[in-house]
N, C-alpha and C positions, 0 to 999 in steps of 0.2 A: 353692918350689912356689906356683903360683897358686891362690888361693881363688876359684874360678870363680863361686860363688853371690854372693859379695860384689861381685866385679868386675862381673858382669852387672847386678846391681841398681843399682850406681852408673852404669853405662853407660846403662841405661834412663832414668835421671834426666837425663843429658846429652842424650839423643835428644829427650826431651820438652821440654827447655829450648830446643831448636832449632825447636819447633813441630811435630815429627813424632810419629807414634804407633808405639810398640814393638809388633811383632807376634810375632816369634820370634827365637831365636838358636840356632845350633849351634856347636860347637867341637870340635876334636880335642885330645887330650891328648899329642900328640907332644912329646917333649922337644927335638927338633932345631928344628922350626919349626911351632908350633901355628897352626891356621887358625881364625879367628873369622868366622862368617857371620852377619850381622845382616839381618833382614827388617823393614823399616820402611815406613810408609805415611803418607798424609795423610788427614784426615777431609774436608777441604774440596775436594780436587781429586785428580787422579792424581799419583802419585809420579814425578817426571821424572828424567832423567839429571842435570840441574843440581842437583836435590835430593840425589841420591846423591853428587855431587861435594862439595857443601857439607857433608853429613854425614861423608863419608870424611875430608876435610881436618880438620874439627873433631875427629873421634874419633882420628885419627892423632896430633894434637897432645896430646889428652887422655891417650891411652895412653902417650905418651912421658914425660909427667910422672908418671902413675900407676904405670907399670911400667918405670922406667929400666933395670933389670937384665934385663928380659925382652923387649927390643925386636926380637928375631928372630922375628917372627910375620907372618902374612899376614892382612889384613883385607879382607873382602868385604862390601859394603853393597848391598842391592838391595830392590826392592819384593817383596811376597810372591809375585807371579805368579799366574796363573789357576789353577794346580794346588794352591795352598796353601789350607787350610781357613779358613772364615769363623767367627770366634768372638764378635766384638763386635757389639752392636746397630748401631753406626754403619757397620759393614761391610755389613750387610744393607741399611740405609737408602741407602747409597752405590750399591748395585746394584739399585735398584728397576727393574723391567721386564727384568731379566736372568733367564735360566734358571738355577736352582740345584737341587742335590740336597741334601736335609737328612737327617741322621741324628737321630732323635728317640726318646724313650722314652714308651711308653703302657702303663699297667697292668703295669709291670715288664718289658716286652718292648721290645727295640731294633728300630726299624723305619726304613725309608727312604721318602722321597717326593720326587718331582721336579715342579717347576713354576716358573712365572715369578713373581717377587716383585711383588705388587700393593701391599702396604703393610708397614711395620714400625714398631712403637712399643715403648714400655717393657714392654707386657704381651704382645704377640703379633706374629706374622708371618703374613700372608695370602699364600698361593700359589695360582696358577691353572694348572690342567692341562686344556687344552681348554676346556670350558664349566664345569668343576668348580672352585669356590673352596673352599679349606680353610684354616682358621685353626689355628695352632699356638701354644701358650703359649711364651713365651721360655724358661721354666724347663725345658720338655721337650726343647728343641733342644740336642743335643750339639755339632754342627758343621754347616756347610754348605759346599758346593763349587760353584763356578761351572762350568756345563756349556758345552760348545762349541757354536758357532752352528748347525751342521747339525742338531743335535737341537732347538735352539730353534725353528727354522722348522717342524718337524713338529708340535711341541706347540702353537705359536701357531695353527696351522691346525686344531687339534682332533684330531690323530692321536697316539695314545699309542704308546709303545714296546712 
């Protein structure tokens, strides 16, 4: 039986050795052919197909050594994609000038706000919706999601949803 927690923690270290950032992982517990889906990214640039190829080849070799008796599995490596949540400061910084929707907490209430990222630092993220600038503390933000372009154009012109 595979100890998924230990395996994924070790896998995360391997990904970071390659210079990539661990974002998320899902797996199936199928006994016939488990699937491991890894979502990884780069801080400094976009995650390319070549990056996915490098990571996949490295991890297939690593899994072969790490799990010699469990080699009947499927490995999928990709970037997080536009629909995956933003959790790390560097992800917000990488998406300056993009429209996002954040989920944040204020006075014990969970709220949402949509705006273009103006700035992001260790303390706060500033979003712009039309002419309004709002500052959110990093601690209050639970997650963010990039919004699609057709909504971006409306907000950039000062039209709210």
